[in-house]
C-alpha positions in Angstrom: -1.6 14.4 -26.1 -3.5 17.6 -26.8 -5.3 18.1 -30.2 -3.3 15.4 -31.9 0.0 16.8 -30.5 1.8 17.0 -27.2 1.8 19.6 -24.5 3.5 20.0 -21.1 0.8 20.5 -18.5 0.5 20.1 -14.7 -2.1 19.3 -12.1 -3.7 16.4 -10.4 -5.7 15.4 -13.5 -2.4 14.8 -15.2 -1.0 12.9 -12.3 -4.0 10.6 -12.0 -3.1 8.2 -14.9 0.4 7.7 -13.5 -1.0 6.7 -10.1 -3.6 4.5 -11.6 -0.9 2.8 -13.7 1.3 2.4 -10.6 -1.6 0.8 -8.7 -2.0 -1.7 -11.5 1.6 -2.6 -11.5 1.6 -3.0 -7.8 -1.3 -5.3 -8.0 0.5 -7.4 -10.6 3.4 -7.8 -8.2 1.2 -8.3 -5.1 -2.2 -9.7 -6.3 -3.5 -10.4 -2.8 -3.3 -6.7 -1.7 -6.7 -5.0 -1.5 -7.4 -1.6 -3.1 -7.1 0.2 0.3 -3.7 -1.6 0.9 -2.4 -0.5 -2.5 -3.5 3.1 -1.8 -1.7 3.0 1.6 1.4 1.6 0.0 1.5 4.3 -2.7 1.1 7.0 -0.1 3.6 5.4 2.3 6.3 5.0 -0.3 6.0 8.4 -1.9 9.1 10.7 -1.9 8.9 13.7 0.4 9.0 16.8 -1.7 8.5 19.3 1.1 12.2 19.7 1.9 12.8 21.2 -1.6 13.1 25.0 -1.1 10.8 25.8 -4.1 8.0 23.8 -2.4 8.1 25.7 0.9 5.2 27.9 -0.1 3.1 24.8 -0.8 3.4 23.1 2.6 0.6 20.5 3.0 -0.7 21.3 -0.5 1.2 18.8 -2.5 -0.4 15.6 -1.2 1.9 12.9 0.2 4.7 13.5 -2.2 6.1 12.2 -5.5 5.1 8.8 -6.7 7.9 6.2 -6.3 6.8 2.9 -7.8 10.2 1.3 -7.4 10.2 2.0 -3.7 6.5 0.7 -3.4 7.4 -2.6 -5.1 10.7 -3.2 -3.4 9.9 -2.0 0.1 6.5 -3.6 0.8 7.8 -5.3 4.0 9.0 -1.9 5.3 5.4 -0.8 5.8 3.8 -2.9 8.5 0.4 -1.1 8.3 0.0 -2.4 4.7 -0.3 -6.1 5.7 
């Protein structure tokens, strides 16, 4: 919300609450994971967005990709480095 209304904005400051919320949800599914493990899981399970033509000019400037909470929760065993 912006000034008691809504606005469509972009940037890492606006992405941060989504990632923080995802980290909380992941910890609720896997309470034994440490904070570094949750971080690694979020990064490993992100969707690659660099293959999209409109993102070509931003190569290596978009972080690890688009947050994918479903993949993070359902594919924990696919990421051996997370254990």
